[in-house]
TIDO-662291 format. One record per residue (C-alpha): x, y, z; residue in three letters. Coordinates in pm, whole numbers, plus 50000, padded with zeros to 5 digits. Example, Ala and Ser with C-alpha at 12.3 -4.5 7.8 and 13.67 -1.06 7.14 Angstrom:
512304955050780ALA;513674989450714SER;
END
This chain:
505285140647641MET;508505122447730ASN;507865087847872THR;511605081247898ASP;511755104148202THR;509175084648404LEU;510375067948725PRO;510505030148719GLN;509045028049069VAL;506195050449186ILE;505505047849559ILE;502415059849742LEU;503355065550105TYR;501405079250399GLY;499435071850716PRO;496245051150746PRO;493355065850545ALA;495515091250364ALA;494055079550034GLY;496815056349913LYS;494345030949777GLY;492215057249608THR;495155075049444GLN;496655041349350SER;493425033649164TYR;493735067148985TYR;497345060248883LEU;496565024848768ARG;494245039848507GLN;496985063548393LYS;499795037748393PHE;498175004648290PRO;501544989248201ASP;502874993848556TYR;502594964348791TYR;500524973749096HIS;501944960249421LEU;499824966549728ASP;501644953050032PHE;498474948550238GLY;496724928749965THR;499814907349903GLU;499994898550272LEU;496274890350292ARG;496564868449982ASN;499534850550138PHE;497544843450454ILE;494604829850253SER;496834808250034SER;498314790850339VAL;495574792150602LEU;492424795550394GLY;489714821350454ASN;488314807050776SER;489424811851135ASN;489364773951173ASP;493064769551108LEU;493284732251179ILE;490714722050916ASN;491774747150649ASN;495504740450627ILE;496234715650349LYS;497924683550465PRO;501634684250399GLY;501944722250409THR;505404732550525ASP;505254739750900SER;507584769950868ALA;505214784550606LEU;502234779250837VAL;504094795551125GLU;504914825750908ARG;501314829050785ALA;499954827451140ILE;502414854451248ARG;501414877050958VAL;497714871051033LYS;498344882151392HIS;500454912651300ASP;498394926951015LEU;495484942951208PRO;497694958751475ILE;500804968951286GLY;503004961150989PRO;504254926450920ALA;507814919751027LYS;510274930150757THR;511494894350707GLU;507904882750648ASP;507084911250413LEU;510264905050218ARG;509394868050190PHE;505964876450047VAL;506724905149806VAL;510364903749696GLU;509754878549416LYS;507194902349262ALA;509834929849256PHE;512464907149103ILE;510124893048838ASP;508954927348725ASN;512474941448714ILE;513524912248493LYS;510594919748262GLU;511454956648253GLY;508084967048392LYS;507394998248592GLY;505954993248939MET;503295012149131LEU;503875004049498VAL;501215011449756GLU;501915015250127GLY;505555004650186PRO;508195016750428GLY;506295018050755ARG;509295004950945LEU;512785019450928VAL;514324985250855GLU;511764980050580GLU;512705013050417ALA;516395003750439ILE;515784970150272TRP;513634984449991LEU;515785014749921SER;518924993449905GLU;517094968849680PHE;516104996849441PHE;519625010949443SER;521204977149374LYS;518884972149075ASN;519365007848945ASN;515655015648972GLU;514595052148954THR;512135059949233VAL;509635087049314CYS;507485089149626ILE;504145106649655PHE;503895113150027HIS;500205117550114LEU;500465137150436HIS;497525142250672THR;496685141851043ASP;495035117251278ILE;491675134951288GLU;491295131650911VAL;492305094950933ALA;489695087551199LEU;486915105051008ARG;487705085950692ARG;488085051450845THR;484785055251031ALA;482875057250703THR;485125037250467ARG;483575006250309TYR;484694979650063TYR;482954955149833ILE;484314920649736PRO;486864919449453ASP;487194957449438VAL;490404972349575LYS;489255008549578GLN;487575018749906PRO;484285037749908TYR;483665068650119LYS;480375056250266SER;478115025850298TYR;475635041650057GLN;478285047649791GLU;479565011949819ALA;476054997149820LYS;475285013149483LYS;478174993449329GLU;477404960149497CYS;476034930949295PRO;472574918749406PRO;472674901549743GLY;476134914549834VAL;476734937750130GLU;479554963250169PRO;481944956550455TYR;484494974550669GLN;487934960650740ARG;488584951451100ILE;491574974751118ASP;489305003951012ASP;486904999751303THR;489334999051595ASP;489945035651685THR;492715028551934GLU;494535006251688SER;494345033551422ILE;495755059251666LYS;498555035551764GLN;499455027451403ARG;499315064151307PHE;501725074751580ARG;504115045251599LEU;504185036151230LEU;503885070351073TYR;504105102051280ALA;507165090751475ASP;509125078551173HIS;507985093350843TYR;510735119550816ALA;513425093550884GLN;511895068650641ILE;511615094050361ILE;515225104950412SER;516335068550384ILE;514695065650043TYR;516235098549935GLN;519755089550045LEU;519905052549959LYS;517675051249648ALA;518025087549532LYS;514235089649541ALA;512385121149443GLN;509815129249710VAL;506675149849655PHE;504565158049961THR;500865164149907LEU;498155176950139ASP;496025145350154ALA;493305162050363SER;492095178050039LYS;489425161949822SER;490255130949619VAL;489955150949299GLU;492295178249421ASN;494945153549534VAL;494745135549198SER;495105169149024SER;498205177149232ASP;499755143549139ILE;499075150248772ALA;500745184248803GLU;503875168548953TYR;504105144548658PHE;503755173548417LYS;506355195848585VAL;508985170348691PHE;508585142248435PHE;507265160748131ASP;504325136548128HIS;500695146748102LYS;498175123548267ILE;
END
């Protein structure tokens, strides 16, 4: 096993409901020293830190909060359910995490980046500038699989990994806690729009940007397969290309 060959940045890329969160959970167990950066979670945390957890914005914003920060948080809150945050907003929220972990020499497991061309350009150039080695696991699937999965996908508080059904999530819930679905998982038309505009129409271009600008290795997996089979495929890629058994 040669850990020196491991990429410094491992990216999980793909459309809605491709299994990025599930496979990220799998890889976090295998690479506990890697910093896990989930763009969606970072953006939601940013919104909560500025606006609070209620829809009553006026009473939840702390007095003296910078008005530009409030404006940005409101914009992200609006954009998140219907599409990706603007690249300038995403960069504002996550870039410090990248810089801090590079300074500390930590590997990074990045979930769900590059949904816009300009976002992929920014990130790939950032990785290149900082001499980061990058690999991308592209979890490829189609819209029908995405719709089936989002229709039954549930979460429980403080657990990042999604569950495949209400019943599965309920078994893991503490007493008195109910599983929930994210708003962006229940809007079929929004899922179709995000799938086409933010994935199907651009994924080949986005992947090529990472390859050319960051010299990323890209491995495409059939994400319509079972969770266990996809995890097994990822493990095989690490064995064959990085001489690392997981």
